[in-house]
C-alpha positions in Angstrom: -8.2 -11.0 20.4 -5.1 -9.9 18.3 -5.3 -10.6 14.5 -2.0 -11.3 12.3 -2.5 -7.6 10.8 -2.0 -6.3 14.0 1.6 -5.9 16.0 2.3 -4.5 19.6 3.2 -0.3 19.5 6.7 -0.2 20.7 6.7 1.9 24.2 9.2 3.9 25.7 11.9 2.8 28.1 11.3 -1.2 27.5 7.6 -1.0 28.3 5.6 -3.2 26.6 2.0 -1.2 25.2 -0.6 -3.6 24.8 -2.3 -0.8 22.3 -2.1 -2.0 18.6 -0.8 0.8 15.9 -1.7 0.7 12.7 -0.5 -2.6 9.9 2.4 -2.6 8.4 1.6 -3.5 4.6 4.7 -5.1 3.9 4.0 -8.3 6.9 -0.2 -7.8 6.0 0.9 -9.3 2.5 3.2 -11.4 3.7 0.4 -13.1 6.3 -2.6 -12.5 3.5 0.0 -15.1 0.8 0.4 -17.1 3.7 -3.4 -17.7 4.5 -4.1 -18.0 1.1 -1.8 -20.3 -0.4 -3.3 -22.2 3.0 -7.0 -22.1 2.0 -6.3 -22.8 -1.4 -4.4 -25.8 -0.8 -4.5 -27.8 2.2 -8.3 -26.7 4.1 -10.1 -29.2 2.8 -14.1 -28.1 1.4 -16.6 -30.4 1.0 -17.5 -29.8 -3.5 -19.7 -32.6 -4.4 -19.9 -35.0 -1.8 -16.0 -34.9 -2.0 -13.8 -33.7 0.5 -10.7 -31.8 -1.5 -8.9 -29.0 -1.1 -9.8 -26.0 -3.7 -6.3 -26.4 -5.8 -7.7 -29.9 -6.3 -11.0 -28.8 -7.3 -9.9 -27.2 -10.5 -7.2 -29.9 -11.0 -4.0 -28.2 -10.3 -2.9 -30.7 -7.7 -3.4 -34.1 -6.7 -3.3 -34.2 -3.3 -4.2 -32.4 0.0 -0.3 -30.8 1.2 0.2 -30.2 5.3 1.4 -26.5 6.3 4.6 -27.8 6.8 4.7 -29.5 3.2 4.5 -25.5 2.3 6.5 -23.7 4.7 10.0 -24.6 5.2 11.6 -24.9 8.3 15.9 -24.2 7.7 17.9 -26.2 9.8 
């Protein structure tokens, strides 16, 4: 199983190598930011018997967001 923090290593002559090398810190930062935003604004938790996101629990927002609300898909 692979995670988003790993990427395939490029092999010579266009062959694909399925071993993984160290992650690129820039991409790791992007992935961790997307995960943090998803967890805080989309992922529903149970707070004292009420289902809400962590951002709702601290009063930052008043609704649960969908992933498509947070990520822009240019048309």
